[in-house]
A tleap script that builds the chain and sets N, CA, C and O, in Angstrom:
source leaprc.protein.ff14SB
mol = sequence {
  NMET ASP ILE THR SER SER TYR GLN VAL ARG
  ILE VAL ASN CYS SER VAL ASN LEU ILE ASP
  THR VAL ARG ILE TYR GLN GLU ALA LEU SER
  TYR LEU ILE GLY VAL VAL SER GLU ASN TRP
  ASP ALA VAL LYS SER ILE THR THR GLY ALA
  LEU GLU GLN GLN ARG TYR ILE GLU LYS LEU
  VAL HIE GLY ASN LYS ASN ARG GLU ALA LYS
  TYR GLN GLU PHE ASP LYS MET PHE HIE LYS
  TYR PRO SER TYR LEU ARG ARG ALA THR ILE
  THR ALA ALA ILE GLY ALA VAL SER SER TYR
  ARG SER ASN LEU ALA ASN TRP GLU ASN THR
  ASP LYS HIE THR LEU HIE LEU CYS PHE MET
  TRP ARG GLN SER PHE CALA
}
set mol.1.N position { 133.778 133.584 62.339 }
set mol.1.CA position { 133.171 132.682 63.300 }
set mol.1.C position { 131.687 132.573 62.991 }
set mol.1.O position { 130.991 133.585 62.909 }
set mol.2.N position { 131.199 131.349 62.820 }
set mol.2.CA position { 129.786 131.106 62.564 }
set mol.2.C position { 129.081 130.777 63.869 }
set mol.2.O position { 129.591 130.013 64.689 }
set mol.3.N position { 127.927 131.351 64.049 }
set mol.3.CA position { 127.109 131.077 65.227 }
set mol.3.C position { 125.893 130.290 64.763 }
set mol.3.O position { 125.167 130.718 63.866 }
set mol.4.N position { 125.684 129.150 65.375 }
set mol.4.CA position { 124.548 128.309 65.026 }
set mol.4.C position { 123.541 128.347 66.159 }
set mol.4.O position { 123.889 128.136 67.321 }
set mol.5.N position { 122.315 128.613 65.820 }
set mol.5.CA position { 121.241 128.658 66.806 }
set mol.5.C position { 120.351 127.440 66.619 }
set mol.5.O position { 120.016 127.076 65.492 }
set mol.6.N position { 119.973 126.819 67.712 }
set mol.6.CA position { 119.116 125.632 67.628 }
set mol.6.C position { 117.756 125.865 68.264 }
set mol.6.O position { 117.080 124.906 68.635 }
set mol.7.N position { 117.343 127.114 68.398 }
set mol.7.CA position { 116.061 127.402 69.022 }
set mol.7.C position { 114.895 126.866 68.206 }
set mol.7.O position { 113.852 126.530 68.766 }
set mol.8.N position { 115.057 126.782 66.909 }
set mol.8.CA position { 113.973 126.328 66.046 }
set mol.8.C position { 113.972 124.818 65.830 }
set mol.8.O position { 113.057 124.286 65.201 }
set mol.9.N position { 114.974 124.130 66.337 }
set mol.9.CA position { 115.061 122.687 66.146 }
set mol.9.C position { 114.182 122.005 67.179 }
set mol.9.O position { 114.277 122.276 68.376 }
set mol.10.N position { 113.342 121.134 66.704 }
set mol.10.CA position { 112.433 120.428 67.592 }
set mol.10.C position { 112.968 119.018 67.851 }
set mol.10.O position { 113.322 118.296 66.919 }
set mol.11.N position { 113.020 118.646 69.101 }
set mol.11.CA position { 113.471 117.302 69.458 }
set mol.11.C position { 112.268 116.378 69.386 }
set mol.11.O position { 111.270 116.587 70.076 }
set mol.12.N position { 112.367 115.368 68.555 }
set mol.12.CA position { 111.253 114.459 68.317 }
set mol.12.C position { 111.446 113.205 69.162 }
set mol.12.O position { 112.557 112.686 69.275 }
set mol.13.N position { 110.372 112.730 69.747 }
set mol.13.CA position { 110.353 111.497 70.537 }
set mol.13.C position { 111.241 111.552 71.772 }
set mol.13.O position { 111.635 110.508 72.292 }
set mol.14.N position { 111.554 112.716 72.239 }
set mol.14.CA position { 112.378 112.834 73.443 }
set mol.14.C position { 111.609 112.366 74.667 }
set mol.14.O position { 112.167 111.707 75.544 }
set mol.15.N position { 110.315 112.708 74.725 }
set mol.15.CA position { 109.529 112.342 75.903 }
set mol.15.C position { 109.370 110.835 76.020 }
set mol.15.O position { 109.259 110.310 77.128 }
set mol.16.N position { 109.356 110.136 74.900 }
set mol.16.CA position { 109.236 108.680 74.935 }
set mol.16.C position { 110.458 108.080 75.621 }
set mol.16.O position { 110.335 107.128 76.392 }
set mol.17.N position { 111.618 108.627 75.347 }
set mol.17.CA position { 112.847 108.108 75.944 }
set mol.17.C position { 112.957 108.449 77.426 }
set mol.17.O position { 113.621 107.736 78.178 }
set mol.18.N position { 112.324 109.514 77.843 }
set mol.18.CA position { 112.438 109.946 79.233 }
set mol.18.C position { 111.369 109.360 80.146 }
set mol.18.O position { 111.460 109.507 81.365 }
set mol.19.N position { 110.372 108.709 79.594 }
set mol.19.CA position { 109.271 108.195 80.411 }
set mol.19.C position { 109.788 107.214 81.462 }
set mol.19.O position { 109.401 107.304 82.627 }
set mol.20.N position { 110.647 106.287 81.072 }
set mol.20.CA position { 111.186 105.312 82.031 }
set mol.20.C position { 112.057 105.989 83.082 }
set mol.20.O position { 112.026 105.611 84.253 }
set mol.21.N position { 112.831 106.984 82.671 }
set mol.21.CA position { 113.683 107.712 83.612 }
set mol.21.C position { 112.841 108.444 84.645 }
set mol.21.O position { 113.155 108.418 85.835 }
set mol.22.N position { 111.782 109.094 84.201 }
set mol.22.CA position { 110.892 109.818 85.114 }
set mol.22.C position { 110.194 108.844 86.054 }
set mol.22.O position { 110.041 109.133 87.241 }
set mol.23.N position { 109.771 107.695 85.539 }
set mol.23.CA position { 109.105 106.694 86.376 }
set mol.23.C position { 110.048 106.181 87.465 }
set mol.23.O position { 109.649 106.056 88.623 }
set mol.24.N position { 111.284 105.886 87.102 }
set mol.24.CA position { 112.263 105.403 88.082 }
set mol.24.C position { 112.558 106.486 89.111 }
set mol.24.O position { 112.654 106.200 90.304 }
set mol.25.N position { 112.702 107.731 88.653 }
set mol.25.CA position { 112.933 108.853 89.571 }
set mol.25.C position { 111.780 108.975 90.560 }
set mol.25.O position { 112.009 109.160 91.756 }
set mol.26.N position { 110.544 108.874 90.077 }
set mol.26.CA position { 109.387 109.006 90.957 }
set mol.26.C position { 109.308 107.862 91.959 }
set mol.26.O position { 108.915 108.074 93.106 }
set mol.27.N position { 109.672 106.658 91.542 }
set mol.27.CA position { 109.701 105.530 92.472 }
set mol.27.C position { 110.774 105.737 93.541 }
set mol.27.O position { 110.540 105.475 94.721 }
set mol.28.N position { 111.934 106.201 93.129 }
set mol.28.CA position { 113.013 106.467 94.088 }
set mol.28.C position { 112.617 107.588 95.039 }
set mol.28.O position { 112.880 107.506 96.239 }
set mol.29.N position { 111.988 108.632 94.512 }
set mol.29.CA position { 111.543 109.744 95.347 }
set mol.29.C position { 110.509 109.278 96.362 }
set mol.29.O position { 110.565 109.663 97.530 }
set mol.30.N position { 109.572 108.456 95.925 }
set mol.30.CA position { 108.559 107.930 96.834 }
set mol.30.C position { 109.203 107.118 97.958 }
set mol.30.O position { 108.826 107.262 99.121 }
set mol.31.N position { 110.159 106.277 97.620 }
set mol.31.CA position { 110.860 105.483 98.630 }
set mol.31.C position { 111.614 106.387 99.601 }
set mol.31.O position { 111.552 106.190 100.814 }
set mol.32.N position { 112.324 107.372 99.067 }
set mol.32.CA position { 113.133 108.252 99.913 }
set mol.32.C position { 112.279 109.156 100.787 }
set mol.32.O position { 112.700 109.511 101.888 }
set mol.33.N position { 111.100 109.538 100.334 }
set mol.33.CA position { 110.198 110.323 101.182 }
set mol.33.C position { 109.839 109.519 102.426 }
set mol.33.O position { 109.768 110.074 103.522 }
set mol.34.N position { 109.615 108.224 102.268 }
set mol.34.CA position { 109.346 107.371 103.420 }
set mol.34.C position { 110.522 107.299 104.375 }
set mol.34.O position { 110.342 107.349 105.592 }
set mol.35.N position { 111.720 107.182 103.835 }
set mol.35.CA position { 112.931 107.128 104.670 }
set mol.35.C position { 113.118 108.442 105.422 }
set mol.35.O position { 113.385 108.441 106.624 }
set mol.36.N position { 112.980 109.558 104.718 }
set mol.36.CA position { 113.149 110.871 105.357 }
set mol.36.C position { 112.079 111.079 106.420 }
set mol.36.O position { 112.365 111.602 107.497 }
set mol.37.N position { 110.855 110.676 106.124 }
set mol.37.CA position { 109.769 110.840 107.092 }
set mol.37.C position { 110.018 110.014 108.353 }
set mol.37.O position { 109.764 110.484 109.462 }
set mol.38.N position { 110.509 108.793 108.191 }
set mol.38.CA position { 110.814 107.945 109.350 }
set mol.38.C position { 111.943 108.518 110.199 }
set mol.38.O position { 111.957 108.331 111.416 }
set mol.39.N position { 112.874 109.201 109.582 }
set mol.39.CA position { 114.046 109.733 110.277 }
set mol.39.C position { 113.994 111.250 110.392 }
set mol.39.O position { 115.036 111.898 110.499 }
set mol.40.N position { 112.794 111.824 110.371 }
set mol.40.CA position { 112.665 113.276 110.313 }
set mol.40.C position { 113.265 113.973 111.531 }
set mol.40.O position { 113.884 115.028 111.387 }
set mol.41.N position { 113.099 113.415 112.713 }
set mol.41.CA position { 113.646 114.068 113.909 }
set mol.41.C position { 115.166 114.205 113.812 }
set mol.41.O position { 115.722 115.241 114.179 }
set mol.42.N position { 115.832 113.172 113.321 }
set mol.42.CA position { 117.292 113.239 113.164 }
set mol.42.C position { 117.678 114.213 112.059 }
set mol.42.O position { 118.644 114.962 112.203 }
set mol.43.N position { 116.934 114.211 110.958 }
set mol.43.CA position { 117.234 115.122 109.844 }
set mol.43.C position { 117.017 116.563 110.276 }
set mol.43.O position { 117.828 117.439 109.977 }
set mol.44.N position { 115.923 116.803 110.977 }
set mol.44.CA position { 115.592 118.164 111.416 }
set mol.44.C position { 116.620 118.687 112.413 }
set mol.44.O position { 116.873 119.891 112.472 }
set mol.45.N position { 117.206 117.795 113.190 }
set mol.45.CA position { 118.167 118.230 114.206 }
set mol.45.C position { 119.521 118.625 113.609 }
set mol.45.O position { 120.339 119.242 114.290 }
set mol.46.N position { 119.758 118.278 112.356 }
set mol.46.CA position { 121.010 118.662 111.689 }
set mol.46.C position { 120.874 120.115 111.251 }
set mol.46.O position { 120.140 120.428 110.314 }
set mol.47.N position { 121.585 120.985 111.934 }
set mol.47.CA position { 121.442 122.421 111.678 }
set mol.47.C position { 122.620 123.000 110.905 }
set mol.47.O position { 122.684 124.209 110.686 }
set mol.48.N position { 123.556 122.143 110.489 }
set mol.48.CA position { 124.740 122.650 109.790 }
set mol.48.C position { 124.495 122.880 108.307 }
set mol.48.O position { 125.374 123.386 107.609 }
set mol.49.N position { 123.323 122.518 107.817 }
set mol.49.CA position { 123.006 122.816 106.430 }
set mol.49.C position { 122.359 121.658 105.696 }
set mol.49.O position { 122.337 120.522 106.171 }
set mol.50.N position { 121.833 121.982 104.521 }
set mol.50.CA position { 121.129 120.993 103.709 }
set mol.50.C position { 122.063 119.895 103.202 }
set mol.50.O position { 121.642 118.749 103.038 }
set mol.51.N position { 123.306 120.232 102.956 }
set mol.51.CA position { 124.256 119.237 102.464 }
set mol.51.C position { 124.497 118.144 103.503 }
set mol.51.O position { 124.610 116.969 103.154 }
set mol.52.N position { 124.575 118.523 104.763 }
set mol.52.CA position { 124.759 117.529 105.829 }
set mol.52.C position { 123.511 116.662 105.984 }
set mol.52.O position { 123.621 115.465 106.250 }
set mol.53.N position { 122.334 117.251 105.822 }
set mol.53.CA position { 121.100 116.465 105.859 }
set mol.53.C position { 121.092 115.454 104.718 }
set mol.53.O position { 120.726 114.294 104.907 }
set mol.54.N position { 121.493 115.899 103.549 }
set mol.54.CA position { 121.560 115.021 102.382 }
set mol.54.C position { 122.544 113.882 102.628 }
set mol.54.O position { 122.242 112.732 102.309 }
set mol.55.N position { 123.696 114.175 103.181 }
set mol.55.CA position { 124.704 113.142 103.466 }
set mol.55.C position { 124.184 112.132 104.482 }
set mol.55.O position { 124.451 110.935 104.368 }
set mol.56.N position { 123.441 112.616 105.480 }
set mol.56.CA position { 122.890 111.719 106.495 }
set mol.56.C position { 121.946 110.700 105.852 }
set mol.56.O position { 122.044 109.503 106.120 }
set mol.57.N position { 121.039 111.175 105.010 }
set mol.57.CA position { 120.098 110.267 104.352 }
set mol.57.C position { 120.836 109.354 103.374 }
set mol.57.O position { 120.507 108.173 103.260 }
set mol.58.N position { 121.822 109.890 102.673 }
set mol.58.CA position { 122.579 109.065 101.726 }
set mol.58.C position { 123.288 107.915 102.441 }
set mol.58.O position { 123.357 106.807 101.909 }
set mol.59.N position { 123.806 108.165 103.625 }
set mol.59.CA position { 124.450 107.094 104.394 }
set mol.59.C position { 123.440 106.044 104.841 }
set mol.59.O position { 123.792 104.877 105.013 }
set mol.60.N position { 122.184 106.453 105.029 }
set mol.60.CA position { 121.157 105.495 105.424 }
set mol.60.C position { 120.752 104.573 104.280 }
set mol.60.O position { 120.430 103.407 104.508 }
set mol.61.N position { 120.766 105.086 103.048 }
set mol.61.CA position { 120.233 104.302 101.932 }
set mol.61.C position { 121.299 103.745 101.000 }
set mol.61.O position { 121.017 102.830 100.227 }
set mol.62.N position { 122.516 104.274 101.055 }
set mol.62.CA position { 123.549 103.829 100.112 }
set mol.62.C position { 124.789 103.375 100.873 }
set mol.62.O position { 125.443 104.163 101.556 }
set mol.63.N position { 125.091 102.106 100.742 }
set mol.63.CA position { 126.260 101.562 101.411 }
set mol.63.C position { 127.471 101.530 100.500 }
set mol.63.O position { 127.369 101.746 99.293 }
set mol.64.N position { 128.602 101.259 101.093 }
set mol.64.CA position { 129.834 101.045 100.330 }
set mol.64.C position { 130.598 99.906 100.987 }
set mol.64.O position { 130.058 99.229 101.861 }
set mol.65.N position { 131.836 99.682 100.586 }
set mol.65.CA position { 132.561 98.529 101.133 }
set mol.65.C position { 132.902 98.697 102.611 }
set mol.65.O position { 133.159 97.705 103.293 }
set mol.66.N position { 132.911 99.918 103.117 }
set mol.66.CA position { 133.233 100.167 104.522 }
set mol.66.C position { 132.001 100.362 105.404 }
set mol.66.O position { 132.096 100.296 106.629 }
set mol.67.N position { 130.854 100.599 104.786 }
set mol.67.CA position { 129.656 100.925 105.559 }
set mol.67.C position { 128.430 100.257 104.931 }
set mol.67.O position { 128.199 100.354 103.725 }
set mol.68.N position { 127.666 99.590 105.763 }
set mol.68.CA position { 126.443 98.953 105.291 }
set mol.68.C position { 125.277 99.913 105.496 }
set mol.68.O position { 125.163 100.551 106.543 }
set mol.69.N position { 124.423 100.009 104.503 }
set mol.69.CA position { 123.279 100.913 104.578 }
set mol.69.C position { 122.202 100.327 105.485 }
set mol.69.O position { 122.007 99.113 105.527 }
set mol.70.N position { 121.511 101.196 106.205 }
set mol.70.CA position { 120.410 100.765 107.062 }
set mol.70.C position { 119.226 100.312 106.208 }
set mol.70.O position { 118.578 99.311 106.515 }
set mol.71.N position { 118.952 101.051 105.140 }
set mol.71.CA position { 117.869 100.721 104.213 }
set mol.71.C position { 118.500 100.140 102.944 }
set mol.71.O position { 118.686 100.849 101.955 }
set mol.72.N position { 118.820 98.865 102.982 }
set mol.72.CA position { 119.522 98.220 101.878 }
set mol.72.C position { 118.641 98.020 100.651 }
set mol.72.O position { 119.146 97.756 99.560 }
set mol.73.N position { 117.333 98.145 100.823 }
set mol.73.CA position { 116.424 97.943 99.702 }
set mol.73.C position { 116.653 98.969 98.598 }
set mol.73.O position { 116.455 98.668 97.420 }
set mol.74.N position { 117.068 100.177 98.969 }
set mol.74.CA position { 117.262 101.215 97.958 }
set mol.74.C position { 118.330 100.801 96.952 }
set mol.74.O position { 118.127 100.927 95.745 }
set mol.75.N position { 119.454 100.314 97.435 }
set mol.75.CA position { 120.520 99.886 96.528 }
set mol.75.C position { 120.101 98.672 95.701 }
set mol.75.O position { 120.560 98.508 94.570 }
set mol.76.N position { 119.244 97.829 96.248 }
set mol.76.CA position { 118.772 96.667 95.495 }
set mol.76.C position { 117.771 97.080 94.419 }
set mol.76.O position { 117.819 96.578 93.296 }
set mol.77.N position { 116.873 97.987 94.760 }
set mol.77.CA position { 115.853 98.415 93.805 }
set mol.77.C position { 116.416 99.338 92.731 }
set mol.77.O position { 115.974 99.304 91.583 }
set mol.78.N position { 117.389 100.160 93.103 }
set mol.78.CA position { 117.940 101.160 92.183 }
set mol.78.C position { 119.463 101.001 92.099 }
set mol.78.O position { 120.205 101.944 92.373 }
set mol.79.N position { 119.918 99.816 91.724 }
set mol.79.CA position { 121.351 99.512 91.783 }
set mol.79.C position { 122.188 100.269 90.758 }
set mol.79.O position { 123.397 100.392 90.952 }
set mol.80.N position { 121.613 100.771 89.698 }
set mol.80.CA position { 122.362 101.551 88.705 }
set mol.80.C position { 121.973 103.027 88.751 }
set mol.80.O position { 122.166 103.749 87.773 }
set mol.81.N position { 121.433 103.472 89.865 }
set mol.81.CA position { 120.972 104.855 90.007 }
set mol.81.C position { 122.195 105.769 90.133 }
set mol.81.O position { 123.000 105.580 91.045 }
set mol.82.N position { 122.355 106.749 89.246 }
set mol.82.CA position { 123.541 107.623 89.294 }
set mol.82.C position { 123.614 108.429 90.587 }
set mol.82.O position { 122.587 108.830 91.135 }
set mol.83.N position { 124.816 108.661 91.065 }
set mol.83.CA position { 125.000 109.341 92.351 }
set mol.83.C position { 124.466 110.766 92.324 }
set mol.83.O position { 123.884 111.219 93.310 }
set mol.84.N position { 124.649 111.488 91.212 }
set mol.84.CA position { 124.152 112.862 91.150 }
set mol.84.C position { 122.630 112.890 91.190 }
set mol.84.O position { 122.040 113.798 91.777 }
set mol.85.N position { 121.985 111.894 90.566 }
set mol.85.CA position { 120.527 111.831 90.590 }
set mol.85.C position { 120.035 111.377 91.961 }
set mol.85.O position { 118.999 111.841 92.436 }
set mol.86.N position { 120.785 110.461 92.606 }
set mol.86.CA position { 120.431 110.018 93.957 }
set mol.86.C position { 120.461 111.198 94.923 }
set mol.86.O position { 119.554 111.353 95.741 }
set mol.87.N position { 121.488 112.024 94.835 }
set mol.87.CA position { 121.598 113.184 95.729 }
set mol.87.C position { 120.509 114.211 95.448 }
set mol.87.O position { 119.971 114.813 96.378 }
set mol.88.N position { 120.184 114.415 94.193 }
set mol.88.CA position { 119.097 115.337 93.852 }
set mol.88.C position { 117.757 114.801 94.346 }
set mol.88.O position { 116.909 115.570 94.797 }
set mol.89.N position { 117.564 113.496 94.263 }
set mol.89.CA position { 116.328 112.879 94.733 }
set mol.89.C position { 116.229 112.964 96.251 }
set mol.89.O position { 115.146 113.203 96.785 }
set mol.90.N position { 117.329 112.774 96.943 }
set mol.90.CA position { 117.345 112.908 98.403 }
set mol.90.C position { 116.988 114.331 98.797 }
set mol.90.O position { 116.199 114.540 99.719 }
set mol.91.N position { 117.557 115.307 98.112 }
set mol.91.CA position { 117.253 116.710 98.403 }
set mol.91.C position { 115.780 117.007 98.156 }
set mol.91.O position { 115.154 117.723 98.938 }
set mol.92.N position { 115.223 116.465 97.077 }
set mol.92.CA position { 113.800 116.659 96.790 }
set mol.92.C position { 112.932 116.009 97.863 }
set mol.92.O position { 111.907 116.569 98.252 }
set mol.93.N position { 113.331 114.837 98.343 }
set mol.93.CA position { 112.567 114.151 99.390 }
set mol.93.C position { 112.609 114.933 100.698 }
set mol.93.O position { 111.593 115.048 101.382 }
set mol.94.N position { 113.767 115.466 101.047 }
set mol.94.CA position { 113.879 116.282 102.262 }
set mol.94.C position { 112.994 117.515 102.137 }
set mol.94.O position { 112.315 117.892 103.091 }
set mol.95.N position { 112.999 118.139 100.976 }
set mol.95.CA position { 112.156 119.310 100.748 }
set mol.95.C position { 110.681 118.983 100.832 }
set mol.95.O position { 109.910 119.760 101.396 }
set mol.96.N position { 110.269 117.846 100.283 }
set mol.96.CA position { 108.860 117.452 100.321 }
set mol.96.C position { 108.398 117.182 101.749 }
set mol.96.O position { 107.321 117.625 102.149 }
set mol.97.N position { 109.205 116.460 102.514 }
set mol.97.CA position { 108.832 116.155 103.899 }
set mol.97.C position { 108.848 117.423 104.743 }
set mol.97.O position { 107.960 117.622 105.572 }
set mol.98.N position { 109.834 118.273 104.546 }
set mol.98.CA position { 109.908 119.534 105.284 }
set mol.98.C position { 108.694 120.405 104.996 }
set mol.98.O position { 108.111 120.984 105.912 }
set mol.99.N position { 108.316 120.500 103.735 }
set mol.99.CA position { 107.144 121.289 103.350 }
set mol.99.C position { 105.875 120.707 103.963 }
set mol.99.O position { 105.037 121.446 104.480 }
set mol.100.N position { 105.734 119.385 103.905 }
set mol.100.CA position { 104.560 118.739 104.479 }
set mol.100.C position { 104.471 118.997 105.976 }
set mol.100.O position { 103.414 119.367 106.488 }
set mol.101.N position { 105.580 118.803 106.673 }
set mol.101.CA position { 105.578 119.014 108.129 }
set mol.101.C position { 105.280 120.468 108.475 }
set mol.101.O position { 104.545 120.736 109.425 }
set mol.102.N position { 105.831 121.394 107.730 }
set mol.102.CA position { 105.604 122.817 107.970 }
set mol.102.C position { 104.146 123.188 107.714 }
set mol.102.O position { 103.529 123.890 108.515 }
set mol.103.N position { 103.599 122.716 106.600 }
set mol.103.CA position { 102.194 123.003 106.288 }
set mol.103.C position { 101.256 122.359 107.299 }
set mol.103.O position { 100.238 122.949 107.662 }
set mol.104.N position { 101.586 121.163 107.754 }
set mol.104.CA position { 100.768 120.496 108.767 }
set mol.104.C position { 100.792 121.278 110.074 }
set mol.104.O position { 99.754 121.461 110.709 }
set mol.105.N position { 101.966 121.737 110.475 }
set mol.105.CA position { 102.074 122.530 111.708 }
set mol.105.C position { 101.299 123.834 111.583 }
set mol.105.O position { 100.636 124.254 112.531 }
set mol.106.N position { 101.377 124.476 110.424 }
set mol.106.CA position { 100.609 125.707 110.214 }
set mol.106.C position { 99.114 125.435 110.272 }
set mol.106.O position { 98.363 126.226 110.843 }
set mol.107.N position { 98.676 124.330 109.689 }
set mol.107.CA position { 97.258 123.989 109.704 }
set mol.107.C position { 96.789 123.675 111.124 }
set mol.107.O position { 95.688 124.062 111.516 }
set mol.108.N position { 97.626 122.973 111.895 }
set mol.108.CA position { 97.255 122.636 113.267 }
set mol.108.C position { 97.169 123.871 114.152 }
set mol.108.O position { 96.463 123.855 115.160 }
set mol.109.N position { 97.871 124.935 113.796 }
set mol.109.CA position { 97.849 126.165 114.586 }
set mol.109.C position { 96.757 127.134 114.155 }
set mol.109.O position { 96.674 128.236 114.697 }
set mol.110.N position { 95.924 126.760 113.204 }
set mol.110.CA position { 94.830 127.626 112.764 }
set mol.110.C position { 93.502 127.005 113.160 }
set mol.110.O position { 93.439 125.888 113.675 }
set mol.111.N position { 92.444 127.764 112.905 }
set mol.111.CA position { 91.102 127.253 113.163 }
set mol.111.C position { 90.767 126.228 112.082 }
set mol.111.O position { 90.548 126.590 110.926 }
set mol.112.N position { 90.729 124.984 112.449 }
set mol.112.CA position { 90.570 123.909 111.475 }
set mol.112.C position { 89.207 123.913 110.789 }
set mol.112.O position { 89.057 123.332 109.714 }
set mol.113.N position { 88.225 124.555 111.389 }
set mol.113.CA position { 86.889 124.548 110.801 }
set mol.113.C position { 86.759 125.528 109.641 }
set mol.113.O position { 85.844 125.403 108.827 }
set mol.114.N position { 87.654 126.490 109.557 }
set mol.114.CA position { 87.564 127.456 108.464 }
set mol.114.C position { 88.364 127.026 107.243 }
set mol.114.O position { 88.167 127.568 106.155 }
set mol.115.N position { 89.252 126.073 107.404 }
set mol.115.CA position { 90.059 125.615 106.280 }
set mol.115.C position { 89.541 124.274 105.780 }
set mol.115.O position { 89.179 123.403 106.571 }
set mol.116.N position { 89.509 124.122 104.496 }
set mol.116.CA position { 89.078 122.864 103.898 }
set mol.116.C position { 90.303 122.130 103.378 }
set mol.116.O position { 91.098 122.670 102.609 }
set mol.117.N position { 90.429 120.908 103.810 }
set mol.117.CA position { 91.552 120.103 103.354 }
set mol.117.C position { 91.214 119.465 102.017 }
set mol.117.O position { 90.070 119.083 101.772 }
set mol.118.N position { 92.187 119.357 101.183 }
set mol.118.CA position { 92.001 118.655 99.920 }
set mol.118.C position { 93.283 117.900 99.599 }
set mol.118.O position { 94.374 118.262 100.038 }
set mol.119.N position { 93.118 116.877 98.845 }
set mol.119.CA position { 94.261 116.075 98.433 }
set mol.119.C position { 94.581 116.430 96.997 }
set mol.119.O position { 93.729 116.313 96.116 }
set mol.120.N position { 95.814 116.866 96.757 }
set mol.120.CA position { 96.211 117.232 95.398 }
set mol.120.C position { 96.958 116.064 94.773 }
set mol.120.O position { 97.866 115.492 95.375 }
set mol.121.N position { 96.569 115.731 93.586 }
set mol.121.CA position { 97.209 114.637 92.873 }
set mol.121.C position { 97.626 115.123 91.503 }
set mol.121.O position { 96.802 115.591 90.717 }
set mol.122.N position { 98.903 115.010 91.226 }
set mol.122.CA position { 99.397 115.390 89.905 }
set mol.122.C position { 99.336 114.179 88.998 }
set mol.122.O position { 99.824 113.103 89.345 }
set mol.123.N position { 98.745 114.356 87.858 }
set mol.123.CA position { 98.573 113.248 86.925 }
set mol.123.C position { 99.908 112.647 86.489 }
set mol.123.O position { 99.967 111.473 86.123 }
set mol.124.N position { 100.966 113.431 86.524 }
set mol.124.CA position { 102.266 112.923 86.084 }
set mol.124.C position { 102.810 111.844 87.015 }
set mol.124.O position { 103.723 111.112 86.633 }
set mol.125.N position { 102.270 111.732 88.229 }
set mol.125.CA position { 102.722 110.701 89.151 }
set mol.125.C position { 102.022 109.373 88.910 }
set mol.125.O position { 102.404 108.359 89.494 }
set mol.126.N position { 101.019 109.364 88.071 }
set mol.126.CA position { 100.257 108.135 87.829 }
set mol.126.C position { 101.047 107.155 87.001 }
set mol.126.O position { 100.558 106.065 86.702 }
savepdb mol mol.pdb
quit
C-alpha cells in the first residue's frame, strides 16, 4: 500500500477563484444579520436550541412551493445559494447578532466613562 502525502503541494491561484465566493457569502451574511436583528426578540425566545433558531430564520428568507418567504429579496439576490452554505450563513448571522447584543448589554451595565468604544473593521470585508 502506497501512502501519498500532499502537505508539500501548493495550490496556486486558489484565492483568485474564491474571491467571488467570499464576496457573495459576505453580502448574504450582511443581509441576514439585518433580518436576524429585526427579528431578534422572536429568535431569542426560541429556547429549544440553535437548530430551531436557524430553521426560523430560514423560513423567513427562503420560500418553497408551499410557503412564501417573508423576506423574498434573499431568494432573488442569492437564487443559486447552496442550502448548506445558507444554513451556515444563518448560523453565523445569529451568532454575530447574539454577540453584539450581549456585548452591548455588558457595556450598558458598566461605567461607560471608563470604557472607550471603538469600531473594528476587518479589511477582508472591504
